[in-house]
TORVEXMAR-863144 format. One record per atom (N, C-alpha, C): residue in three letters; x, y, z. Coordinates in steps of 0.05 Angstrom, whole numbers, plus 5000, padded with zeros to 4 digits. Layout:
BEGIN
ALAXYZ ...
END
This chain:
BEGIN
MET501749765000 MET500050005000 MET501850255000 THR501050444984 THR502550694983 THR501250905000 ARG502851055016 ARG501851265032 ARG503251525024 PRO502251755031 PRO503652005025 PRO506551995036 SER508452065020 SER511252055028 SER511752245051 PRO512652145074 PRO512952325097 PRO515452505095 PRO515252745106 PRO517652905106 PRO519552815129 LEU522052865126 LEU523952805148 LEU523753045167 ARG521853035186 ARG521253265203 ARG523653355220 PHE525453165225 PHE527753255242 PHE529553445227 LEU529153485201 LEU530653685186 LEU529253955185 ALA526753965193 ALA525154215191 ALA526354435207 GLY526654675194 GLY527754905207 GLY530654955201 LEU531954765187 LEU534754795180 LEU535054915152 ASP537055075148 ASP537655175121 ASP538454935104 ALA538254975077 ALA538754755059 ALA541554625062 ASP543554795066 ASP546254685069 ASP546554525095 LEU545254615116 LEU545354475141 LEU543754215140 ARG541554215125 ARG540053965122 ARG541753755107 GLN543053845086 GLN544753655071 GLN547053555087 SER548253735102 SER550553665119 SER549653455140 LEU547353505152 LEU546353325173 LEU545753045161 LEU544553035138 LEU543952785125 LEU546552635118 SER548552775110 SER551152655104 SER552452545129 GLN552352705150 GLN553452615176 GLN552052355186 ILE549352355184 ILE547852115192 ILE548651885175 ARG548751925149 ARG549551705130 ARG552251585138 ASP554251765142 ASP556951665148 ASP557051535176 THR555751655195 THR555751545222 THR554351265223 TRP552051255210 TRP550551005208 TRP552150785194 THR553350865171 THR554950665155 THR557350585171 HIS558850765182 HIS561350705196 HIS560750515219 ASN558850585236 ASN558350425260 ASN557150155253 SER555350145234 SER554049885227 SER556049695215 THR557849795197 THR559849615185 THR562049545205 ALA562749735222 ALA564849685242 ALA563949475262 LEU561349465268 LEU560349255286 LEU560848975275 GLU561148965248 GLU561548705235 GLU564548665228 GLY566248845238 GLY569148805234 GLY570448985213 ASN568949165201 ASN570149345181 ASN572249515194 SER574549555180 SER576749695192 SER576949995185 LEU575150095168 LEU575250375160 LEU574350555183 SER575750775187 SER574950965207 SER572651135197 LEU571551305214 LEU569451485205 LEU570451665183 GLY572851765187 GLY574051935166 GLY574451795140 ASP575451545142 ASP575751375118 ASP573051335104 THR571051275120 THR568351225109 THR567351465093 LYS567551695105 LYS566751945091 LYS568251975065 PHE570851935066 PHE572551975042 PHE571751775020 VAL571351525027 VAL570751325007 VAL568051374995 ILE566051455011 ILE563351495001 ILE563251744983 GLU564551964992 GLU564352214978 GLU566252244955 GLU568652124957 GLU570652154936 GLU570751914918 GLY569751694926 GLY569851454910 GLY572651344906 LEU574451414925 LEU577251324923 LEU577851124946 THR580050984944 THR580750784964 THR582750894984 VAL582750765007 VAL584650835029 VAL586850635029 ALA589350725026 ALA591650555024 ALA591850365048 GLY592350105042 GLY592649915063 GLY590149785074 LYS587849875065 LYS585249775074 LYS584149565054 PRO582849355063 PRO581749155045 PRO579749265026 VAL579749155002 VAL577749224982 VAL574949174993 LYS574548945007 LYS571948875017 LYS570849085036 ASP572549215052 ASP571649415070 ASP570649665055 HIS571949735033 HIS570949955016 HIS568249885004 GLN567949634994 GLN565449554982 GLN563149555002 GLU563849475027 GLU561749475048 GLU560649755054 VAL562449955056 VAL561350215063 VAL559850345040 ILE560850295016 ILE559450394992 ILE556650264990 GLY556650004994 GLY554049854993 GLY552149945014 HIS553149995039 HIS551450075060 HIS550350355056 ALA552050535046 ALA551050805040 ALA548850795019 GLY549250624999 GLY547150584979 GLY544550474991 ALA544850295010 ALA542550175023 ALA540950385039 ILE542450585051 ILE541050795065 ILE539350955046 THR540351015022 THR538851155002 THR536350984995 GLN536650724993 GLN534350544988 GLN532250565010 ILE533250575035 ILE531450595058 ILE529750855056 TYR530951075049 TYR529451325046 TYR527351285024 GLY527951135004 GLY526051084982 GLY523750914989 LEU523950775012 LEU521750605021 LEU519650755037 LEU520251005045 LEU518551145063 LEU515951225049 GLY513751205064 GLY511151275052 GLY509751045038 ARG510950805038 ARG509550575026 ARG510250325042 ASP508850115036 ASP509349865050 ASP511949735040 VAL513449625058 VAL515849475052 VAL515049195042 THR516649085023 THR516048815013 THR518548635015 ASP518148375009 ASP520348195008 ASP522448294988 ASP521548374965 ASP523448464945 ASP525148704954 ASP524048874971 ASP525649094982 ASP527848984999 LEU527348785015 LEU529448665031 LEU531448525014 PHE530648394993 PHE532548264975 PHE534348464962 ASN533248694954 ASN534948904942 ASN536949014963 LEU536049054987 LEU537849155008 LEU540048945013 HIS539348695013 HIS541448485017 HIS543548494995 ARG542648544970 ARG544548564948 ARG546448804953 SER545449014964 SER547049254969 SER549149214991 VAL548249105013 VAL550149085036 VAL552048855034 GLN551448655017 GLN553048425016 GLN555348464996 ALA557648545007 ALA559948604990 ALA561148344978 GLU561048124993 GLU562147874983 GLU560247744963 ARG561047734938 ARG559447604917 ARG560347314914 VAL559047134928 VAL559746854927 VAL557946704908 VAL559146564889 VAL557646394871 VAL557246124884 ASP555046104899 ASP554645864915 ASP551645844920 VAL550445624911 VAL547545604914 VAL546645594944 TYR548645544962 TYR548045534990 TYR548445805004 LYS549346004988 LYS549746274998 LYS548346464978 PRO545746454976 PRO544346614956 PRO544446914962 LEU544747074941 LEU544847364943 LEU542047464936 GLY540847624954 GLY538147724949 GLY536047514951 SER536347334969 SER534347124973 SER534647005001 TRP532546885011 TRP532646775038 TRP534746545040 LYS535646495063 LYS537646285068 LYS536446015060 VAL538245825053 VAL537345555047 VAL538545345065 GLU540345435083 GLU541545255103 GLU541045355131 PRO540945175151 PRO540645265179 PRO543045435187 ASN542645615206 ASN544845775216 ASN544345835246 GLY546545895259 GLY546445955288 GLY549146045297 THR549346095323 THR551846185334 THR552046095363 TYR554346105375 TYR554446035403 TYR554946285420 ALA553846265444 ALA554046485463 ALA554846375490 VAL555546555508 VAL556246475535 VAL554046565554 ASP552846385569 ASP550546465586 ASP551546595612 ASP549646665629 ASP550346805653 ASP552046645673 SER551946375670 SER553646205687 SER556446155676 GLY556946265651 GLY559446225638 GLY559645985620 ALA557345845617 ALA557245615599 ALA556845695570 GLN558045545552 GLN557645595523 GLN555045465514 VAL553345615501 VAL550845505491 VAL550445575461 PHE549145405447 PHE548645455418 PHE545945595415 VAL546045815400 VAL543545965394 VAL542845895365 GLU540545765362 GLU539745675335 GLU537645865324 TYR538145965300 TYR536146145288 TYR533945995275 ALA532046135264 ALA529646005252 ALA530545815229 ALA529045605225 ALA529645415204 ALA529045545177 PRO530545475156 PRO530145595130 PRO527245565120 GLU526045345124 GLU523245305114 GLU521245485128 ASP522045585152 ASP520245765167 ASP520646055161 VAL522746125146 VAL523446405142 VAL521246565127 PRO520046465105 PRO518046625091 PRO515746715109 ALA514646525125 ALA512446595143 ALA513246785165 LEU515646735177 LEU516546915198 LEU517247195188 MET518547205165 MET519247465154 MET516747625145 ALA514647475137 ALA512147615131 ALA511047755156 GLU511447625179 GLU510547745204 GLU512247985211 VAL514847975206 VAL516548205211 VAL515848435193 ILE515448375167 ILE514848585148 ILE512148715155 ASP510148545163 ASP507648655172 ASP507948835196 GLY509748765214 GLY510348925237 GLY511549195230 VAL513449195211 VAL514549445201 VAL512449625189 ASN510749505172 ASN508749665158 ASN506549765177 ALA506049615198 ALA503849685216 ALA504649885238 THR507249915242 THR508150085264 THR507850375256 ARG506350525272 ARG505850805267 ARG506750965292 LEU508851105290 LEU509851265312 LEU508951555308 ARG508451685331 ARG507751965330 ARG510252135326 PRO510152335309 PRO512552505304 PRO513652645329 ASP511852695348 ASP512652845372 ASP513352655395 ASP513552395390 ASP514052205412 ASP516552035406 ALA518852165410 ALA521352015406 ALA521651795426 GLY520251805448 GLY520451595468 GLY519551315459 GLU517851315438 GLU516951065426 GLU518850955405 ALA520851105398 ALA522651025376 ALA524250785384 ALA525550785407 ALA527250565415 ALA525650295418 PRO523350295431 PRO521850045433 PRO521049935405 ALA520250105387 ALA519550015360 ALA521949905345 TYR524150045347 TYR526649955335 TYR527549685347 ALA527549665373 ALA528549425387 ALA526849185379 ARG524249215377 ARG522448995371 ARG523048885343 ILE523249055323 ILE523748965296 ILE526548845294 HIS528448985305 HIS531248895304 HIS531548615316 ALA530448575341 ALA530748315355 ALA529248095339 GLY526948155328 GLY525547955313 GLY527047875288 PHE528148065274 PHE529648015249 PHE532047835255 VAL533747915274 VAL536147755279 VAL535647485292 SER533347455304 SER532647185315 SER531846995293 ILE530947105271 ILE530446945247 ILE532946895231 HIS534647105229 HIS537047095212 HIS536446985184 PRO534747135169 PRO533647025145 PRO535646995121 PHE537947125123 PHE539947115102 PHE542346965111 TRP543946865093 TRP546346715101 TRP548446905112 ASP548347165105 ASP550147365116 ASP548947635114 GLY549947835128 GLY548948105126 GLY546548165144 ASN545847985161 ASN543348015177 ASN543448255197 GLY545748295209 GLY545948515228 GLY545548785215 ARG546948825193 ARG546749075178 ARG543949125168 LEU542648905159 LEU539848935149 LEU537948995171 ALA538348865194 ALA536548915217 ALA536749205226 ARG539249315226 ARG539649585235 ARG538649785214 LEU538249695190 LEU537049865169 LEU534049865171 ILE532849625169 ILE529949595166 ILE528549685192 ALA529849645215 ALA528549725240 ALA528250025242 ASN529650175225 ASN529350475226 ASN527150575208 VAL525850405193 VAL523750505175 VAL521450635190 PRO520450515211 PRO518250655226 PRO519050925238 LEU521550945247 LEU522551195258 LEU522551415236 LEU523751345213 LEU523951535191 LEU521251605180 ASN519451415180 ASN516651465171 ASN515251675188 ALA516051675214 ALA514951865233 ALA516352135232 GLY518452155215 GLY519952405214 GLY522052425235 LEU522652205249 LEU524752195270 LEU527452115258 PRO529652195270 PRO532252105260 PRO532651805265 PRO534351675250 PRO534851395254 PRO536351345280 LEU536151095289 LEU537651015313 LEU540050855304 VAL542350925314 VAL544850795306 VAL546150675331 ILE547050425328 ILE548450285349 ILE551450345347 PRO552650485367 PRO555450555365 PRO557250305366 LYS559350315351 LYS561250085350 LYS562550035378 GLU562750245393 GLU563950225420 GLU562350055439 GLU559750015432 GLU557949855448 GLU557649565438 ARG559449485421 ARG559249225407 ARG558848995427 ARG560548985448 ARG560348755467 ARG557648755481 LEU556748975491 LEU554148985505 LEU551848925485 TYR552149025461 TYR550148975440 TYR549848685435 ILE552048545431 ILE551948255425 ILE550948105449 ASP551948175473 ASP551148025497 ASP548148065503 THR547148305499 THR544348355506 THR542448215486 LEU543248215461 LEU541648065441 LEU541747765446 ALA544147665452 ALA544447375457 ALA542847285481 ARG542747455502 ARG541147385525 ARG538247375518 TYR537247555502 TYR534547555493 TYR533947295477 GLN535747225459 GLN535346995441 GLN535346735457 ARG537146725477 ARG537246475494 ARG534546445509 ARG533446665518 ARG531046645535 ARG528546575519 VAL528346675494 VAL525946615479 VAL526246355463 GLY528746265459 GLY529146015444 GLY528746045414 ARG528845825401 ARG528545825372 ARG525645895365 ILE525346085347 ILE522646165340 ILE521646015315 THR519045975314 THR517745815293 THR515145965286 PRO513845885264 PRO511246005258 PRO509245965281 GLU509645745297 GLU507845695319 GLU508345885342 THR510845945348 THR511546135370 THR510946425362 GLY511246475336 GLY511146745326 GLY513946875330 VAL514247105317 VAL516847245318 VAL517447355346 TRP515447435360 TRP515747565386 TRP514247405408 PRO515347175416 PRO513947005435 PRO513747095463 ASN515547275471 ASN515647365499 ASN516447655501 PRO514547835495 PRO515148125494 PRO516548235519 PRO516048145544 PRO517448265566 PRO520448225565 GLU521348025550 GLU524247985547 GLU525648205531 PHE524048375518 PHE525248595502 PHE526448815520 ALA525648825545 ALA526249055562 ALA529249125562 PRO531148935567 PRO533949015568 PRO534949115541 PHE534048995519 PHE535049085493 PHE533749355486 THR531249395494 THR530049655490 THR531449875505 ASP532149825530 ASP533650015545 ASP536350075532 PHE537749875523 PHE540249905509 PHE539850085484 CYS537850035468 CYS537350195444 CYS536650475451 ARG535150515473 ARG534450785481 ARG536950955487 ARG538950835500 ARG541450975505 ARG542951035480 CYS542850845461 CYS544350875436 CYS543151105418 TYR540651165423 TYR539351365406 TYR540651645409 ALA542251685430 ALA543651935434 ALA545551995412 THR546551785398 THR548651825377 THR547652005355 THR545351945343 THR544352125322 THR542952365332 ARG541752345356 ARG540452585366 ARG542452805373 ARG544852735380 ARG546952945384 ARG547553085358 LEU547652935336 LEU548153055310 LEU545953255303 VAL543553175308 VAL541253355303 VAL541453605320 ASP542153575345 ASP542353805364 ASP544553995355 ARG546753885345 ARG548954055336 ARG548154215311 ALA546654085293 ALA545754225269 ALA543954465277 PHE542154425296 PHE540454635304 PHE541854855320 GLU543954775334 GLU545554975348 GLU546955155327 GLN547955035305 GLN549155195284 GLN547055375271 GLN544655275268 GLN542455445257 GLN541855675275 ARG541855635301 ARG541355845320 ARG543556055320 ARG546055975316 ARG548256165314 ARG547956345290 ARG546856225268 ARG546456385244 ARG544256595248 SER542256515264 SER539956695268 SER540556915287 
END
């Protein structure tokens, strides 16, 4: 369903050059942190240089350059989704953008749901190693339909930034518990979970790379407690378990909100 394209209200009141500068800062901050969480070695300055100049940074892997360029392109795609319903094909296109590694392997499809089981191991509160199993490949279409419906149904009020973190956390946690792609799931979760925020005219929420350990541990604790999700359990089987991750996301929201505050401070100095 198509809706009127919403304005990015967090830009309202800024001069044109300050609006563009703020959007570029958000793009670079979002791209740098999201890729760095996955091991990308480019600094924020490197990221800006690669995106804006299209040149390489000496001594840095080609893959790292491809990742930041792909992620910046995916942000542009996210803005293009605003004002209409998100579809499977939109997620497939985003996956093609963020996935720098082009593997010719039927078991690692690009722009399509995973075909093999996947999971990871975590350390529980007692110090024991436990395996976290994501949703089964055959369950992905039904579960992702639930996530996409959740994205499309979420309506945040433009004047209520307090609802941003809970909405983001819910979609993010649901997405990564499914892990619908063979790779790139974290970056995609951090992209698609911002659609309801941007639709409400709020700035996106960015997880800082400095919080990587707490981010991983908090999500892993949630996933251990809810267990493997299926169409029978639904994507969100135990909503109260969101609380720690929601609190974490609420703190992380300061990253982009500081950028917005600085832009408006510059506007006030002009006035």
